[in-house]
N, C-alpha and C positions, 0 to 999 in steps of 0.2 A: 084636313087627311092630314094626318100623320109626314112628319117629315123624314124624307128616303137616306138614313143618316151613311146608306151603301156609297150614294154618289155622292157626299159629301166627302165622305177618305176617302176617294177611291180621285178624286178632284184635289183635293189641295195637294194627297199623301207623295200624287207625281209630279208638284212642282217643291216637293221640300230637298237639299243637298242637290240641285240638277248638276249634271255635267262638269258645267262651266265654270263649274264653284274651284276655289284648292282646296276646297272643304276634303273635294272627294279624292288627294291625290295624298293618299296613304294606303295601311291596309285596311281592309274593312272587314267590323267581327259584328252585326249586325242580327248577323242568326244567332249571336248569344247576347242580344239586347232584354232578355225577359229577366236575364241578372241582374241586383243591384250593383255587383263590380265582375267583370270580366277577368280573369287570371290568366295573362300569358306567358306560358315555361319559354323562358330564354335561355338557347344555349351560349355555356362560357367557355372561349380555347377549345383549344384543340388535345383529343389526347396520342402521347408520344408512339409513333410507328418505326419499326427499325429492319433492317433491312439483313436478310438471311443472318436470323435470330440464330446466336449460338447458348447464349445464358439461359437458364428456363431453374426456373419458375419465372413468369414475367412477370414487372411492377404491375403494380395494381394501384392505378387510379382515382381517385377518388369525384364522383361527380358534386360539384357544387354550383352547378346551375341554379339560377332565380327564375324570377318572374316579374312581365308588368302587366299593375293594373288599373285597369279603364274603370271610371267609378262616375254611373251612368244617373244623368240631374233627370229632375223631372218638368220640362214647360208645358204649364199653360198660358193660354189665348185667357183676357178678356171676353166677357161676350159679346158677342153681334147681336143688334134687334134685326131681325127679318120681318118688316111688314106685312108681305105677303108671300109668303114659302110657296104658296101652290103655283103661284105666275113668277118666282122667282126659281124653282125648280122645270121647271119646264122653258125656263130661257138657259140658253148653256152660257151665252152674254154674259145673261144677267146674275150669273149663279158667280162663274169665273170673276165677277170682279171679286167680290166679293171671296170667294179662296184666295185668289189671290192676296189680298191683303195679307190674311193668312195667312198663307205658307211663306211669304216674304221678310211677314215682322216672324216669324219663327227663325228663320231665314238667317235674319239680322242675328240673331243673338249665335246660332249653333257658328255664326261666322267669328263671331266674336271670341266663344271661348276655343275654338280651333286654332283663333289667333295667338292667344294669350300664350296656350300652348307650346305656341312654338318658340312663339319669339320668346317664352324665357327656359326654353331649353336651346340655346341658340343665341340667350345674350352677349357671351362674349365672339359673335360672327355673324352680329347685324353690322348693315353700312349706315355709315352714320350721316349728316348733312354736310360737306362739305367737302365727301372721302367723292375722291374718283372712281364713276362705275366701274370701267370699264376695269379697272386695275381688281376692285374689289371680284370682278369673274373670273376674272384668276385666277387670283387669289381662292375661289372657289372652287376650281375645278383643283387648285392645287390640294386643298382640304382634301377632295374628298380621295382624290389618285391618293395622297399619303395615307389615306387609311383605308386602303384597298376598300374603295366603295362599288357598285357595276357601275357598265358606265352609260347604261339605260334608268332613267326613272329619278335624273336629276331635277331640281325645282330650285325656280328661284324666284321670289315674291315682290314687284316693284311695284314702290311709288308713283304715282302719274311724274312725280318733280322726276323721278331719277331714274323713268323712263325717259323721258321729256331729254335728262343728258345723254343719256346710254347712244339716242340717235343723232344725236350733236357730234361725238368721237367716233362716231362709226362713218367708215368711209360709204362710198356710193354702193362699190361692188361688195363691202360688208353689209349693207344694208341690204338690197334686195336676197341674197343668199339667206341672212336674217330671218327676214320676216316671207321668202316660201315657204318656212316650217313652221306657219302660222294655222292654229289646227281651229277654229274660234268656238266648233261646238263641243273641244273641251274647253276653255275657254287657253291654250296656249295661244299667246301670240308671237313668237319667234323662239327661232333657237339656238346658242351662240356657247361656241367652245361645250354644245354636244350637254347643251342647260336649258332645261326649257322655261323659256321668262313665263313669267305671267305677270301682270296689275291689278293694279286696285287703287283709290283715289288717296290711301294713305298705309302703310304694310307692318301697321303697330298700335300700342295702343294713341289717341289723341295726341299731340301734344310730347312725347315721347322722342318726338328727331329719328325712326327708325324710317328710313327711305329703301330700303329694303331687307330679306328674309330667305335663309335656301336652308333645304331640307331633300334628304330620298326617301324616299316609298313606305322604303324599311323600316323605316325609325319613326313614326308616325302612324298613330291607329283611331280608328272613330268606329263609333256604332249609335243606329238609329232605329230606335224601337218601333212597332207599327202604332198607328195615329189612332186614339180614341175623341170619338163627337162625345157630345153634353147637349141636350135640350130639354126649353121648357117653352111648350105647347100656349101658345093664350096667354104667356102670361100678367101678372095682374099689374097694373102700373106699368108696364111697356108696352102693354096693349099691340100684340105681336107676337114672335117667336124668336124667346132668342138664343142661342147655338157659340158653344165657345169647342177649342182646340187644347187635345194636351198628349203630348209626344216626351219618349227619352228620349235623352242623347245623351255618349261619351267621350271625349280626346285627348288622348296622351301623346305626347313626345318623347325619345326617348334613344338619343343618339347611341350606335352601338362603338361606335369611336375604331381603336384599335384592331377590335374584336372581325374577323372576316370571316362570317359562315353563311357568303354570296354561293 
């Protein structure tokens, strides 16, 4: 009996980039994921506006708009051996074990790529060990305000240690207010000073000493393509069916800085 690819694709795809991961807290360009590169036009600056103009003709402004580019990378899994595909397909639980392993493995690579982009783009603004977490968050708000960012969609990813430090620095009233804003379905564990707080074991690369990093949704872009499944049934030497998955993912981080286009 031939493997039902549609079942496997649907089961794996629904587990990719779940809503509770920080990877989805950006602008989604997945509709264009079939391209090798996704080019995103960026508006730069504003056009002068004069009140009750008396001098004609008006000045001509040259558009110096630029673009951001998301490079799509192809992520492929090693093959998984399925000894009895018919039995597995008829059992949701048995199939789930395999699809979860494939999805979690892919998600981990997406997380690594997205985190690298965000940390690299904010390396002068990350929280390092021994810094005050609460003071850092106050400075994050200040930075967002000084650069004219919208009040919404502001995110901070804390390491587990930084999160623990934050809770120790908050009063009981502040802690209750912080936790009351949690939305675990989206991965937000609390909100303080208008910042959506998320948590991960580490907030940067292993050993980098980065307990926190922040970004705004409009500065972070990502895209995920459709999933492809490859199978070989009755594979000699494997005594069963082997299955592998392929999907394209890309992420980039480009802070807008002083340019206020909100």
